[in-house]
Backbone as a chain_set.jsonl record, in Angstrom:
{"seq": "XXXXXXXXXXXXXXXXXXXXXXXXXXXXXXXXXXXXXXXXXXXXXXXXXXXXXXXXXXXXXXXXXXXXXXXXXXXXXXXXXXXXXXXXXXXXXXXXXXXXXXXXXXXXXXXXXXXXXXXXXXXXXXXX", "coords": {"N": [[0.785, -1.255, 0.075], [1.87, 1.36, 0.778], [3.912, 1.624, -1.226], [2.179, 1.975, -3.324], [0.812, 4.518, -2.712], [3.069, 6.175, -2.99], [3.682, 5.946, -5.786], [1.297, 6.744, -6.868], [1.15, 9.157, -6.121], [3.197, 10.672, -7.16], [2.471, 10.37, -9.716], [0.188, 11.876, -9.758], [1.212, 14.394, -9.23], [2.815, 14.729, -11.413], [0.839, 15.226, -13.468], [-0.509, 17.295, -12.49], [1.39, 19.236, -13.05], [3.48, 19.777, -11.201], [5.796, 20.918, -11.189], [7.234, 23.289, -11.661], [9.277, 24.89, -10.12], [12.372, 24.226, -8.118], [11.692, 23.631, -5.587], [9.338, 22.489, -5.677], [9.87, 19.937, -6.847], [10.892, 18.454, -4.68], [8.909, 16.921, -3.564], [8.759, 14.949, -5.579], [11.169, 13.5, -5.114], [10.864, 12.846, -2.418], [8.805, 10.76, -2.918], [10.119, 9.011, -4.335], [12.014, 8.098, -2.596], [10.396, 6.911, -0.638], [9.238, 4.954, -2.281], [11.4, 3.586, -3.176], [12.36, 2.474, -0.703], [10.036, 0.985, 0.092], [10.309, -1.031, -1.954], [12.618, -2.321, -1.437], [12.251, -3.342, 1.038], [10.194, -5.315, 0.449], [11.797, -7.083, -0.942], [14.142, -7.73, 0.621], [14.128, -7.7, 3.722], [15.998, -6.961, 5.742], [17.178, -6.27, 9.156], [18.825, -3.91, 8.929], [17.794, -2.775, 6.721], [15.325, -2.273, 7.552], [15.611, -0.536, 9.72], [16.521, 1.539, 8.091], [14.355, 2.083, 6.456], [12.704, 3.041, 8.376], [13.972, 5.563, 9.285], [13.89, 6.805, 7.077], [11.07, 7.186, 6.565], [10.803, 8.85, 8.443], [12.131, 11.103, 7.429], [10.488, 11.652, 5.163], [8.102, 12.468, 6.347], [9.027, 14.734, 7.669], [9.817, 16.074, 5.295], [7.202, 16.454, 4.005], [5.801, 18.135, 5.928], [7.159, 20.544, 5.528], [6.333, 20.884, 2.994], [3.595, 21.642, 3.531], [3.846, 23.8, 4.844], [5.021, 25.341, 2.798], [2.981, 25.425, 1.062], [1.047, 26.962, 2.334], [2.385, 29.442, 2.691], [2.709, 30.183, -0.06], [0.045, 30.455, -0.791], [-0.519, 32.632, 0.975], [1.155, 34.716, 0.01], [0.029, 34.955, -2.415], [-2.554, 35.91, -1.84], [-2.087, 38.326, -0.501], [-0.726, 39.592, -2.685], [-2.921, 40.056, -4.293], [-4.59, 41.461, -2.778], [-3.184, 44.118, -1.725], [-3.54, 45.976, 0.493], [-4.533, 44.348, 2.666], [-4.502, 42.993, 5.856], [-2.463, 40.543, 7.812], [-4.082, 39.196, 9.229], [-6.467, 39.188, 7.716], [-5.885, 37.699, 5.634], [-5.117, 35.184, 6.503], [-7.094, 33.045, 6.686], [-8.005, 32.653, 3.799], [-5.502, 31.831, 3.073], [-5.244, 29.331, 4.155], [-7.007, 27.822, 2.681], [-6.444, 28.16, 0.125], [-5.527, 28.296, -3.3], [-3.385, 26.668, -3.601], [-3.472, 23.479, -2.172], [-3.765, 22.985, 1.159], [-3.415, 20.403, 2.712], [-2.777, 18.748, 0.781], [-0.132, 17.538, 0.302], [0.043, 16.166, 2.503], [-0.638, 13.649, 2.123], [1.535, 12.177, 1.554], [2.51, 11.756, 4.098], [0.76, 9.86, 5.137], [1.686, 7.628, 3.426], [4.27, 7.461, 4.44], [3.681, 6.596, 6.982], [2.676, 4.274, 6.681], [4.736, 2.772, 5.213], [6.394, 2.991, 7.675], [4.965, 1.303, 9.345], [5.097, -1.096, 7.991], [7.569, -1.907, 8.835], [7.455, -3.227, 11.098], [8.712, -5.608, 13.21], [8.161, -9.08, 13.433], [6.96, -10.856, 16.238], [7.031, -13.352, 16.733], [8.179, -16.639, 16.814], [10.942, -17.401, 14.83], [10.966, -19.897, 12.035], [12.616, -22.808, 11.228]], "CA": [[-0.02, 0.008, -0.027], [2.825, 2.425, 0.866], [4.411, 1.802, -2.567], [1.077, 2.671, -4.193], [0.922, 5.792, -2.331], [4.198, 6.995, -3.505], [3.758, 5.807, -7.099], [0.224, 7.408, -7.512], [1.147, 10.667, -5.66], [4.042, 11.109, -8.036], [1.778, 10.358, -11.028], [-0.835, 13.017, -9.727], [2.131, 15.411, -9.208], [3.002, 15.004, -12.79], [-0.392, 15.54, -14.011], [-0.809, 18.658, -12.091], [2.494, 19.894, -13.448], [4.037, 20.278, -10.093], [7.376, 20.679, -11.708], [7.928, 24.587, -12.137], [10.277, 25.18, -9.299], [12.97, 23.14, -7.608], [11.179, 23.34, -4.342], [8.24, 21.366, -6.115], [10.585, 18.575, -7.122], [11.197, 17.777, -3.348], [7.673, 15.731, -3.395], [8.985, 13.589, -6.232], [12.223, 13.165, -4.25], [10.253, 12.019, -1.173], [8.064, 9.795, -3.393], [11.113, 8.113, -4.699], [12.472, 7.641, -1.382], [9.519, 6.047, -0.05], [9.14, 3.682, -3.217], [12.615, 2.668, -3.043], [12.426, 1.675, 0.615], [9.238, -0.213, -0.026], [10.816, -1.995, -2.728], [13.767, -3.068, -0.888], [11.737, -4.055, 2.12], [9.543, -6.415, -0.21], [12.884, -7.955, -1.575], [15.213, -8.247, 1.514], [13.808, -7.0, 4.768], [16.883, -7.231, 7.017], [17.289, -5.463, 10.112], [19.425, -2.723, 8.486], [16.66, -2.178, 5.78], [14.016, -2.016, 8.36], [15.823, 0.747, 10.406], [16.682, 2.715, 7.088], [12.994, 2.48, 6.057], [12.06, 3.949, 9.486], [14.524, 6.829, 9.059], [13.235, 7.339, 5.627], [9.754, 7.535, 6.788], [10.815, 10.219, 9.107], [12.45, 12.177, 6.487], [9.392, 11.859, 4.461], [7.205, 13.238, 7.193], [9.675, 16.186, 7.779], [9.554, 17.056, 4.148], [5.701, 16.843, 3.83], [5.455, 19.192, 6.955], [7.65, 21.348, 4.765], [5.506, 21.129, 1.81], [2.34, 22.18, 3.995], [4.403, 25.309, 5.054], [5.174, 26.051, 1.518], [1.643, 25.827, 0.348], [0.379, 28.019, 3.073], [3.115, 30.768, 2.332], [2.481, 30.527, -1.256], [-1.252, 31.003, -0.811], [-0.363, 33.87, 1.536], [1.745, 35.656, -0.903], [-0.955, 35.204, -3.507], [-3.64, 36.624, -1.164], [-1.468, 39.61, -0.321], [-0.588, 40.322, -3.817], [-4.167, 40.277, -4.901], [-5.289, 42.572, -1.78], [-2.067, 44.72, -0.984], [-3.732, 46.492, 1.706], [-4.926, 43.409, 3.703], [-3.513, 42.622, 7.056], [-2.019, 39.082, 8.098], [-5.379, 38.374, 9.889], [-7.322, 39.256, 6.772], [-5.328, 36.651, 4.524], [-4.757, 33.709, 7.022], [-8.185, 31.773, 6.279], [-7.884, 32.332, 2.37], [-4.206, 30.956, 2.866], [-5.558, 28.017, 4.478], [-8.147, 27.23, 1.856], [-6.279, 28.803, -1.203], [-5.201, 27.514, -4.601], [-2.175, 25.301, -3.302], [-4.048, 22.935, -1.13], [-2.869, 22.716, 2.463], [-3.339, 19.063, 3.02], [-2.601, 17.777, -0.448], [1.026, 16.827, 0.688], [-0.257, 15.204, 3.748], [-0.843, 12.012, 1.631], [3.089, 11.456, 1.708], [2.541, 11.33, 5.648], [0.232, 8.453, 5.161], [2.654, 6.757, 2.824], [5.409, 7.414, 5.23], [3.288, 5.992, 8.175], [2.294, 3.002, 5.937], [5.823, 2.328, 5.236], [6.693, 2.577, 9.095], [3.974, 0.288, 10.036], [5.408, -2.323, 7.443], [8.688, -2.208, 9.271], [7.273, -3.732, 12.5], [9.094, -6.955, 13.52], [7.108, -10.097, 14.048], [7.597, -11.623, 17.629], [6.811, -14.9, 16.4], [9.35, -17.353, 16.733], [11.368, -17.757, 13.271], [10.691, -21.256, 11.768], [14.028, -23.036, 10.674]], "C": [[0.876, 1.367, 0.021], [3.418, 2.628, -0.721], [3.345, 2.429, -3.535], [0.898, 4.086, -4.016], [1.876, 6.717, -2.866], [3.987, 7.134, -5.067], [2.46, 6.841, -7.634], [0.126, 8.918, -7.066], [2.142, 11.372, -6.573], [3.286, 11.267, -9.5], [0.853, 11.824, -11.057], [-0.044, 14.143, -9.869], [2.466, 15.893, -10.841], [2.001, 15.535, -13.442], [-0.882, 17.024, -13.601], [0.462, 19.536, -12.417], [3.148, 20.636, -12.361], [5.595, 20.289, -10.026], [8.033, 22.145, -11.893], [8.916, 25.136, -11.398], [11.097, 24.046, -8.706], [12.43, 22.738, -6.293], [10.08, 22.192, -4.719], [8.745, 19.959, -6.498], [10.839, 17.835, -5.506], [9.949, 16.57, -3.234], [8.008, 14.68, -4.218], [10.243, 12.796, -5.601], [11.71, 12.199, -3.036], [9.424, 10.743, -1.68], [8.943, 8.779, -3.774], [11.852, 7.355, -3.573], [11.724, 6.49, -0.848], [9.396, 4.808, -0.998], [10.333, 2.88, -3.15], [12.625, 1.838, -1.68], [11.293, 0.656, 0.541], [9.71, -1.265, -0.829], [11.918, -2.804, -2.245], [13.248, -3.85, 0.374], [10.945, -5.456, 1.642], [10.727, -7.486, -0.679], [13.816, -8.704, -0.474], [15.065, -7.569, 2.802], [14.777, -7.299, 5.873], [16.757, -6.122, 7.916], [17.655, -3.936, 9.688], [18.382, -1.856, 7.481], [15.644, -1.462, 6.534], [14.373, -0.42, 9.018], [16.042, 2.024, 9.243], [15.264, 3.0, 6.644], [12.325, 3.48, 7.277], [12.648, 5.271, 9.475], [13.954, 7.493, 7.78], [11.785, 7.955, 5.759], [9.633, 8.823, 7.555], [11.12, 11.532, 8.19], [11.214, 12.78, 5.417], [8.491, 12.816, 5.004], [7.828, 14.689, 7.437], [9.464, 17.009, 6.441], [8.088, 17.272, 3.644], [5.404, 17.887, 4.6], [6.017, 20.526, 6.107], [6.828, 21.887, 3.604], [4.202, 21.82, 2.22], [2.625, 23.618, 4.186], [4.407, 26.073, 3.833], [3.907, 26.277, 0.792], [0.962, 26.879, 1.058], [1.134, 29.373, 2.632], [2.933, 31.148, 1.016], [0.929, 31.138, -1.427], [-1.255, 32.481, -0.036], [0.068, 35.134, 0.777], [0.94, 36.02, -1.967], [-1.98, 36.068, -3.119], [-2.998, 38.131, -0.92], [-1.161, 40.454, -1.511], [-2.04, 40.881, -4.621], [-4.863, 41.376, -4.04], [-3.982, 43.105, -1.099], [-2.374, 45.164, 0.427], [-4.233, 45.648, 2.958], [-3.934, 43.199, 4.657], [-3.313, 41.098, 7.132], [-3.322, 38.353, 8.473], [-6.4, 38.348, 8.689], [-7.029, 38.123, 5.569], [-5.233, 35.25, 5.137], [-5.856, 32.658, 6.6], [-8.084, 31.62, 4.702], [-6.531, 31.46, 2.355], [-4.345, 29.644, 3.124], [-6.218, 27.123, 3.631], [-7.709, 27.592, 0.46], [-6.028, 27.761, -2.319], [-4.254, 26.284, -4.384], [-2.827, 24.721, -1.968], [-3.233, 22.532, 0.095], [-2.467, 21.314, 2.799], [-2.816, 17.988, 2.013], [-1.191, 16.935, -0.145], [0.915, 16.03, 1.688], [-0.432, 13.722, 3.091], [0.665, 11.391, 1.819], [3.196, 11.064, 3.385], [1.901, 9.985, 5.697], [1.036, 7.558, 4.418], [3.804, 6.477, 3.736], [4.957, 6.47, 6.449], [3.002, 4.516, 7.727], [3.762, 2.17, 5.806], [6.542, 2.108, 6.618], [6.123, 1.528, 9.562], [4.57, -0.961, 9.311], [6.788, -2.788, 7.881], [8.487, -3.001, 10.571], [7.768, -5.45, 12.39], [8.252, -7.8, 13.89], [7.775, -10.454, 15.288], [7.29, -12.914, 17.684], [8.087, -15.487, 16.352], [9.733, -17.594, 15.181], [11.29, -19.386, 13.145], [12.256, -21.49, 10.913], [13.687, -24.071, 9.421]], "O": [[0.567, 2.341, -0.664], [3.344, 3.714, -1.297], [3.632, 3.263, -4.393], [0.831, 4.842, -4.984], [1.589, 7.876, -3.166], [4.088, 8.233, -5.612], [2.583, 7.584, -8.608], [-0.704, 9.726, -7.482], [1.99, 12.575, -6.781], [3.53, 12.193, -10.273], [0.787, 12.632, -11.983], [-0.489, 15.003, -10.63], [2.394, 17.022, -11.329], [2.326, 16.503, -14.13], [-1.544, 17.755, -14.339], [0.443, 20.668, -11.931], [3.385, 21.842, -12.43], [6.367, 19.855, -9.171], [9.213, 22.237, -12.232], [9.571, 25.986, -12.003], [10.603, 22.919, -8.753], [12.659, 21.606, -5.866], [10.01, 21.133, -4.096], [8.02, 18.966, -6.435], [10.943, 16.612, -5.41], [10.19, 15.433, -2.826], [7.71, 13.538, -3.869], [10.271, 11.565, -5.606], [12.105, 11.056, -2.806], [9.353, 9.757, -0.947], [8.584, 7.62, -3.567], [12.216, 6.183, -3.659], [12.196, 5.374, -0.632], [9.454, 3.686, -0.496], [10.304, 1.652, -3.076], [12.888, 0.635, -1.662], [11.538, -0.495, 0.901], [9.54, -2.418, -0.435], [12.09, -3.942, -2.679], [13.784, -4.908, 0.702], [11.026, -6.5, 2.288], [10.458, -8.685, -0.742], [14.18, -9.878, -0.547], [15.962, -6.76, 3.039], [14.371, -7.866, 6.887], [16.263, -5.068, 7.515], [16.978, -2.957, 10.004], [18.217, -0.636, 7.472], [15.189, -0.348, 6.275], [13.675, 0.585, 8.885], [15.783, 3.205, 9.472], [14.974, 4.182, 6.456], [11.6, 4.455, 7.076], [11.864, 6.202, 9.655], [13.64, 8.679, 7.683], [11.406, 8.982, 5.195], [8.737, 9.66, 7.445], [10.553, 12.624, 8.211], [11.055, 13.931, 5.01], [8.106, 13.808, 4.385], [7.117, 15.693, 7.39], [9.086, 18.178, 6.369], [7.833, 18.228, 2.912], [4.69, 18.729, 4.057], [5.284, 21.514, 6.055], [6.683, 23.077, 3.325], [3.666, 22.551, 1.388], [1.873, 24.516, 3.808], [3.933, 27.205, 3.733], [3.772, 27.21, 0.001], [0.301, 27.692, 0.411], [0.46, 30.326, 2.24], [2.965, 32.353, 0.766], [0.686, 32.141, -2.098], [-1.969, 33.387, -0.463], [-0.445, 36.251, 0.847], [0.999, 37.139, -2.477], [-2.358, 36.944, -3.896], [-3.697, 39.078, -1.283], [-1.255, 41.682, -1.518], [-2.145, 41.871, -5.345], [-5.66, 42.143, -4.58], [-3.659, 42.631, -0.01], [-1.679, 44.846, 1.392], [-4.333, 46.145, 4.079], [-2.727, 43.207, 4.414], [-4.076, 40.412, 6.451], [-3.607, 37.204, 8.136], [-7.206, 37.417, 8.707], [-7.873, 37.781, 4.741], [-5.262, 34.25, 4.419], [-5.532, 31.535, 6.214], [-8.078, 30.465, 4.277], [-6.49, 30.446, 1.658], [-3.718, 28.798, 2.487], [-6.114, 25.9, 3.718], [-8.521, 27.372, -0.439], [-6.304, 26.566, -2.213], [-4.374, 25.173, -4.901], [-2.762, 25.309, -0.889], [-2.203, 21.859, 0.037], [-1.311, 21.052, 3.133], [-2.523, 16.812, 2.232], [-1.181, 15.723, -0.358], [1.733, 15.115, 1.791], [-0.304, 12.726, 3.803], [0.859, 10.235, 2.195], [3.917, 10.154, 3.795], [2.468, 9.049, 6.261], [1.049, 6.448, 4.949], [4.275, 5.342, 3.8], [5.757, 5.645, 6.89], [3.148, 3.621, 8.561], [3.87, 1.034, 6.268], [7.254, 1.112, 6.738], [6.797, 0.754, 10.242], [4.574, -1.975, 10.009], [7.235, -3.854, 7.459], [9.516, -3.431, 11.093], [7.268, -6.295, 11.648], [7.448, -7.418, 14.741], [8.998, -10.378, 15.413], [7.309, -13.538, 18.745], [9.043, -14.876, 15.876], [8.865, -17.952, 14.384], [11.547, -20.08, 14.128], [12.854, -20.669, 10.217], [14.596, -24.498, 8.709]]}, "num_chains": 1, "name": "protein.A"}
């Protein structure tokens, strides 16, 4: 499921032409990181790969939070450009609901949590 989130998010980003600035490419990097970890875990889930996937999930979450902040700041900048005499309080709500969707990048948090959940080691005794 985690791999699907990363693949389809990258596809949606391409369809939305989320490629105009270098910052927008961060989301693609996060998708690639998550997908790479998911594939490696499917092929050889060693303790080292499990730990790497957990750390990668943390990086993806941090990158996603950065994306949410970027979306809000972009929306705020647009609102202030449209209404130059507006105050910060006048534009905060439109900034949260503006053109760059606030929680759109949150889907990568879901993918990261699924990835991290897939690293849970079984407590069942191993069979020889």
